[in-house]
N, C-alpha and C positions, 0 to 999 in steps of 0.2 A: 264666144263660148256659150253654149246653151245652159238651161237650168240644171240638167242632169250633170253636166260638167262642173257646174258651180257646187253642186251637192257633193261631188267626189273630192273637192279640194281638201276639206278637213281630214277625211280618212287617208288621203295621200300623205299629208304631213304627219299624221299619226304613225303611219308605217315607217316614215323616215325617222321619226322620233324614237320608235322602238329599235330600229336598226342601229342607230348611233348610240343609244343607251346600252345596247347589248355589248358594244365594243368599247364602251367608256369614253366616247367622244362627244356626248350630248352637250356638255358645257362649253365645248370649243366651237360650236356652230351656232350661228345666229338664225335659228329657225323662227318663223312667225308663230307667236304663241301669246297667251294671256296669262300673266302672273298675278296671283291674288295676294295683296299685301294689306297689312293692318296690324294694329296693336293686339295684345292679348285680350281675349274676351270681347273683341269687337263684333263678333257674330259671323266670322268667315265660315266656320264649319257648318253653321246652320244654313247659310245661303247655299252652300254646295249640296247639303243633304236635301234641301227643298227642290233643287234641280232634279235629283234622282227620285225623290219621293220615298227614300228609305233612310233609316238610321244606320250608318256604316262607318262613321269616322270616330276615332278615339276622343274621349272627353275626360275632363278632370281639371284640377287646379294646376297653376303654373304653366310651363311650356308643354303642350300636348303634341303639336306638330313639330317634330324634331328633324325631319328630313323632307325635302321637297317631294310632294305627291303630284305626279303627272296624271291627272284624272281625264280620261278620254271617254266621253259620252257618245254612244252610237245608237242610232235608231234601229230597232229590231223588233220582230213580232214576239220574241221570247225575252225573258228577263233573267240575266245572270251576270256574273263578274269574273274577270280573268286577270291574273297578275303575270307580268312579263317573266318574273323569276320562278313562277310555278307553271311552266308551259304545259298545256294539255289539261289542266285542272280547271273545272268550272265551279264557281261558288254560287249556289242558289240561295243560301242562307246568309243574309248580310251581317248577322252577328259574327259569323265566321270571318267575313271580310275584315271587320274591325279587329278581331283577334290576330289575323294574319298581318295587318298593318303594324300593330303593336309589336308582334314577334319579329318582323323583318326590321323594324326600327331599332329594337334592342340588339339585334344581331350585329349591326354596324356600329351603333353608338354606345352600347352598353345600357345598363338600367339606371344610370346616374343623371338622367336628364341632359346628357350631352347632346350636341347636334352634329350633323354631317351633311355635306352638300351632294352626296350620292343620292339620286332620285329613286323613288318607288314608282313604277309604272302600273297603273290600274285602269283597266278598260271595263266600262259598265255598258251592257246591252239592255235596252228597255224600249217598250213602245211609248213610254211617257216622256222621253227626252228628245231634244234636237241634237244633231251632230255638233259637238262642242268639245274643245280641249282647254283645260285650265291647269295651271301649275300652282298648287296650294303651298305657300311658303310659311316658315315658322313666324309666329307673331312676335313683334318687337317687344322687348322687355328691358327693364332698367336694373333690377336687383337680382343677383344670383340666388337660386333656390337649392337647398340641400348641399350636395357636394359638387355643384356646378362650378366651372372655372370662374374666377373673378372677372374675367373679360368676356363674359357670355354676351353682353350687349354688343361689343365690338365684333364678336364672331358672327352673330346673327346679321348685323348690318353688312358685314363683308359678304355673307352668303346672298343677301338680298341684292346687293350691288352687282354680283355676278350675273344676275338675270335682268334686272330693271335698267341697267345702263346700256343694254343692247338696243340698237335702233329698231329691230324687228319685234321687240317685245312690247305688247300693250299691257297697261297696268289696270287691274281692277282694284281700286283703292277703297277699302271698306272702313267706314268711320261710324261710330255710334253717335246718335243724335243727342243722347243725354249727357254728353260732355262737350267742352268747348271745341268747336270744329277748327278754330284757328290754331289749336295745339294738337290736332290730329296727327298721330305718327304716320299714317298712310299718306295724308295730304302733304306732310312735310317732305317725305322722301320723294313723292311724286313731283313736287315743286322743284326739288333739288336737281333731279335728273331730267325732268320734262317741264322746264319753266314756262313754255308756251301752252301747255295743256293739250298738245296734239296727240299724245299717246295714252292719256289717262281717261278712264271711265270711272266716275264716282258713284259709290253706293252708300246710302245712308240707312243704317239699321237702328233698331230700338226707338222708332218714332213714337211708339205707344207708351214709352217709359219717360217721356219728357215731363218736366215740371208743369203743373197746371198753369194755364195762361201763357205758355210759351209754345212756339212751333218752329219748324224748319222751312217755312214757306219760301223765304228769300234764297235759301240754299237750293231747294228743289227747282225753283224758277231760274236758277243759274245767274242770280244777281250778285250773290256774295261768293267770293272765291270762284269765279267762273272758269269753266272748262270749255275747250273749243271743239273737241271731238264729239262728245255726247253730253247732254245735260245730266245732272245728278238723277239717279233713280232711287226711290225710297222703297224699302221692304220692311215687313213686320215678321219676325221670326217667332218661333215658339219660346216661351219663357222657360226658365230652369224647372219650374213646377210642372209645366206641360211635358217637358222631356222626361222628368222623373216619373210622371204619371202615364208615360207611353202614349201621349196624345197623338192621334193619327195625323200625318203630315198633310193629307188631303183636306182634313177638317181645318187644320191650321191655315191652309191656303185660302179656304173659303172665308175664314175669319179675317184674314188679311184683306181680301177683296172688300168685305163689308166695312172694315175700318176706313179704307180710303174713300169709299162711296159716302160714308156717313160723316166723315170729319169735315167741319166747315172750312178749314184752311186747305184741305187737300182734295176735296171732291171735284174741283175743276181740273185737277191733274190726274184723276183716277185712271184714265185710259193709258197713261204712260208711267204708272207706278205698279209695283208688285213683282213677285218672283217670275210668273209666266212672261211678263213683258221684258224683264231683265234677261231671261234666257234667250228670248227671241232676238233682242238687240245684240247680245254677245255672239249669237250664231251669225247674224248679218255682218257684224263688225269683223269677226275673225275671218269669215269667208272673203269679204272684200279686202281685208288686210293681206291674206294669203295671195289673192289674185294680183294685188299691186306689187308684192315683194317677190313673187315666184320667178319672174324673169332674171332678176339680179341673183337670187339664190341658185338658180339653175346654172348661171354663168360661173358663179363661185365654185359650185360643186364640180363642174366640168374642169375648171382650172386645177382644183385640188386632185381630181382623178388623174389628170395628165401628169401632174407632178409625182403622184404616188406610183403610177405605172412606169415612169422613167426611173424612179428609185428602185422599184422591183426589178426592172431590167438590169440594173447595175449589180444586183445581188444574185442574178441567175448563175453567174460564174464565180461567185464569191468563194475565196479560199482564205480562211482565217490566218494561215501562216504565210500568205503572200507578202514578201518583203516590200513590194512596191506600195501596197496599201498602208503598211506601217509607216513608210517614208512619207506618203501623202498626208496621213493623219498628223505626223510629227510636224511637217511643214505648216499645216493649217493652224496648229496650236501656237507655233512660233510666230506666224503672221498675225494671229489674233492678239498675242501678247504685245507685238509691235504696235498694232492699232490702238489697243487699250492704253499703252504707255503714252503714245502721242496725244490721245484724247485727254488724258489726265493733265498733261503739261499745257496743251492748247486751250483746255477749258470747255471742250464740247463733248464730254463723256455722257453716256446714256444713263449712268447712275450718279446723280449729283449728291455729294455729301452735304447735308444740312446741319451737321453737328459741329464741324470744325473746318478750318482752312486746310487745304492739302494741295499737293502737286503744284501746278503753275501759279495758283492764287497765292500760295505760301511763298514761293520764290519771288513773286511780284512784291509781296510785303517785305521780304528781306531787303530787296533793292531800294524800295521807296520809303521804308520806315526804319528798319533796323540799321542798315548801313549808314544813312545820314546821321543817325543818333550816335553810332559808334565813332564817326569822324568828329562830331562836335565835342564828345566827352573825353577826347584825348587829353590826358593830364600832363602838365609840366609845372615844375616848381618855379614860381615867379622870382623868388630870391636867387635861385641858382641861375635862372636865365639872365637876370640883371648882371650877375657876376661874369657869365660867359661873354655877354656883349661888351662889358668893360674890358675884360682881358683881351678879347679879339681886337678891339680898336687900339689898345695900347701896344700890343705885340706887333701889329702891322706898322705903327708909327715908329717903333724902335726907340732910338735915342732922341728922336725929334718929338716936339709937342705939336700935334696936328690941329688945324683949324676946322677941318671938315671931316665928316665920317667917310672913311674909305669904302669904295664899292666892295672890295674884297672881304671886308669884315661883314658887310651886309649879306653877301652871297654865302659866306661860311655859315652864318647863323641860320639864314633862311633854309639852306639845303638840309641842315640838321633837323629842322622842324618838319620840312616836307617829307624827309625820310621816315618820319614817325608814322605816316599814313600807311606804310607797308603792312603794319600789324592789323589794322582794321580791314584792309583790303583782303589779306589772306584769310582773315576770320570770316569775311563775307563769302569767299569761295568755299570754305569749310561748311558753312551753313547751307549753301546751295547743294553741295555734294551730299550732305546728310539727307536733305529732302529728296533728292533724286534716288538715293538708295532706298529710302522709305517708300517712294512711289513704285519702285521695282518690286518690292515685297508685296505691296498692295495689288499690283497687277498680276502677280503669279498665284494669287489665291484660287483662281479658276483651275489651276493645275493640281489642286490638293489631292485628287485621286491618283496622281502620278508623282509620288513624293520624290523619287530619284530625279525625274525630269525637272521638277520644280527646283530642287536643290542645285542641280547643275546649271539651269538657266539663270538662277539668281547669282551663282558664283561667276559665271562668264560675264554677264552684263555688269555686275558690280565691279569686277576686275577691270573691265573696259573703262568704266567711269573713273576708277582710281588711277588708271594709267593717264587718262586725260586730265586728272586733277593736278598732277605735278607739272604737266605742260601748261595748263591754264595759269597756275601760280607763277610759273616762269614768265609767261607773257605779261601778266599784271605787273610783276616786279620790274620787267624790262621797260614797260611803259613809264613807270615812275622814274627809273634811271634816266630814260630819255628826257623827261621833263627836268631832271636835276642837272643834266649836262650843260644846259644853257639858260641863263636868266635873261629874259627879254624885257628890259626895263623901258623899252619904247612902246610896249603894248598899251593900247588905249585903256585897258582895265587896271594897269599898274598905278598904284596910288602915289608913290614917291614920298620922300621925307617932308617936303614943304607943307603938304596939306594932310599929312597922316593923322595928326591929332583931330583936325576938323572932320575928316571922313569917319573916323572911329566914333566920334561923338554923334555924328549923324546916324551911323549904323545902330548905335545903342537906342536912339530915340525913334528909329524908323518904325512906323506902324502901317498896317494896311489901310487903304482908303476908307474913310468913314468908320462905321462900327461893323465891319464885315465879320460875319460869323465864320470861325475856323472849324469848330467841331461842336457837336451836341451828343449827349449820351448820359446813361445812368452811371453814377459812381457812389460809393459808400464812404461817408466821413467816418474814419475808423477809430480816431483817438478821442472821442467824446466819452467821458466817464459814465458809468451806469447811473450815478446819481443825477446826471443831467440828461438822461434819456438813452444813453448808449449809442453804439454805431447805428447809423440810419442811412438809407439810400435816398438820394436826391437826383433831380434832373439838372445836369450841368451844361452851361453854354459858355464856350470860350470864344472871345473875339480878340482882335489885335490889341485891345486896350484893357480888357477886364475879363475876370472869371466870375460868372454868376451862377447861383443854383436856386432851383425852384422846387416846390412841393411835388409837382408831377410834370409830365411832358406837355401839358396844356399851356405852361408858362404864364399862368395868371397870378400865382402867389409866390413872389420872389422872397427868398429867405435871406440872401446876403449877396453883396457884390464886392469883389476884391480887385483892386488895380494890379496889373501884372508888372508894373515898374519895380525894379530892385528885387524881383523874385527869382529864386533858383530852385532846382529840384534835385532830390537825392533818392536813392533806393532805400527801402526799409525791409529788413528781414521779417518774413511772416512768422507768426506765432506757431508754437508746436502743434496746437490743435486747429489752426486756421487753414482753410483751403484758399483764402483770398491772396491775391498778388498786390503788393502795396508799394506806393511811392509817396513822397512828401514834398510839399512846397514850403520854403522858408524865406525870410527876408535877409538880404545881405547886410542890412544896417542893424541887425540884431534886435529888430522890433518884433512885437507879436504880430503874427499873420492874421489870426482870427480870434477875436475876443481875447481871452487870456492864454491862448495857445501860441507857443513859439513856432510851431510848424503845424501844417494842415496835412494829415495823413489821409490819402485817398486810396480806396481799394477797388480792384477789378476782379472779375471772375477768372480771367486767364492772362498769361504772359503776353499773348498777342494783343489783348486790349490795352495792357500797360504800354507796350511798344507804340501802339497807335496814338495813345494820348501823349506820350513823350514827343513823338514826331510833330504832333499838333502844337504842343507848347513851344517847340523850337521855332515854328513859324510865327509864334506870338512874341518871340524874343526871350523866352524863359529857358535858360541853358542849364545843363547839369552842374552839380557842385564842383568847385575848384577849377572850373574852366574860365580862364580870363579871356577878355574880349579879343585881344591880339597882342603879339609881342612887338608890333610896330611902334606902339605907344612907348613901350619900354626902351626901344631902340632910340626913339626921338628924345626921351628924357635923358638917357645916358649921354647923348651927344650934346 
């Protein structure tokens, strides 16, 4: 490609930019461009005005640039400006250009300093400029001004990210030299989206305002915070006094040149400092960048064009009342619901919930934490069980006095106890069904614009789940009945009466190998009185032998360690004003658990956290209140 062809590249992209802006598609295309980023009062506006040689940008306190300004500089023998939204009108007075930018900004954003991502396209023709296109973005701010929204900082950041995260966007990061460059807003955001510095062009302003005895030599020599595309370029803009006094920009550029030639720290860099050099570099960089990205951009546009032409072809014979189209749309929505539901259960959804467990993850927790806990906490009256065992043995012996425990008595009592697991099993099915129904409602939110379809789909799918609920419970209960139908006392896992007491004792004392950590996490000790410091959050570590808590998760300052032997846990009703979910640990031998407290109340943020901790305590051998180890021991004692 010849030089003439190279010169035509920037105008070519300008025409594309105008075309896509006119149809509202500019933000959706990754066009090669240079975005100007920086904090408020970093000097962005002055740099752009120096390129043109005219005062034409709005100025003032707070956020001045509130919409992206696509500034297209075009070499031309005459000097004037044109706006895309004012087709055919030429502005020769650049004060009018400023007024039009302010009026067009207020038209979209209002006069309350709000912001908008809708760009303003301004083309400036002048004999003093090189072909160049820049996107001037709002300056980053921290504090809302006037009646700006409280999240103005987040809004501006989101807008910047729409531009600078695109691979074809070069960043002109403008940072003032009279503040700590390590904390520069522009360089921070550039480092975040371009860690290698391949798309960043650094500009250092206000070099003349640095404290006496300091300079930015290391930055400008690319030794500190280095960039890989182009070294930093220093510029000296007009001061606020110069601007207020209408100092000529050409005179200011001459003063800038004199500053670099006369400054002892910068004179050796003077040939690659200043506004003219910056404009030349940006022209070269943008031209080369367009040349490098144009083939890929062309392929992408052709692909989109073919897709749109295909879509247009489909609409040539479009009839809104065509029943086949309605049927097709309905099927597509049903299929999308099916895909979304499957993704929620399988865990591969495109929108991951970070606030709480849902779908398949919650069902997983039900099976692995809630259900085992429900099994373990099944309650039975020890006194009543002893009585049942005694009556069963005596009734089977009849008038005779037996020497051995009859198998029939054992089977009768065991079957009664095994039968009790039917309730937690059906409860588990209920919890899974509830979560499935909740997932259905979540997946039909996309059908909000079709309320009748949404309601009907929820009804049909929920009814189908309810139909399967009764069959599932039937299968679960059948499985338990099958287990009850035959007691295989020859099975290798069967304990038998002879060593029942020994095995039960071993089960009580069984701990994980070594000091294996079962769970870590934050818990609040809830029952410490206000006089002693009140409820406080600690980092807890549960092992197979002990429960320890520390000041924080670095685990350096241990507050207390509690042995888990003889501990049980119980639920505690949360207070009227409390949002915490609470459970308590207590000692079965009626001893104080912690200092002078009979029980240690621990609070979590959610019921899911409580269930998870309970399941972990089960692994450590800490069981719920009133759950005895096993009735085999009772059986042995009665015999």
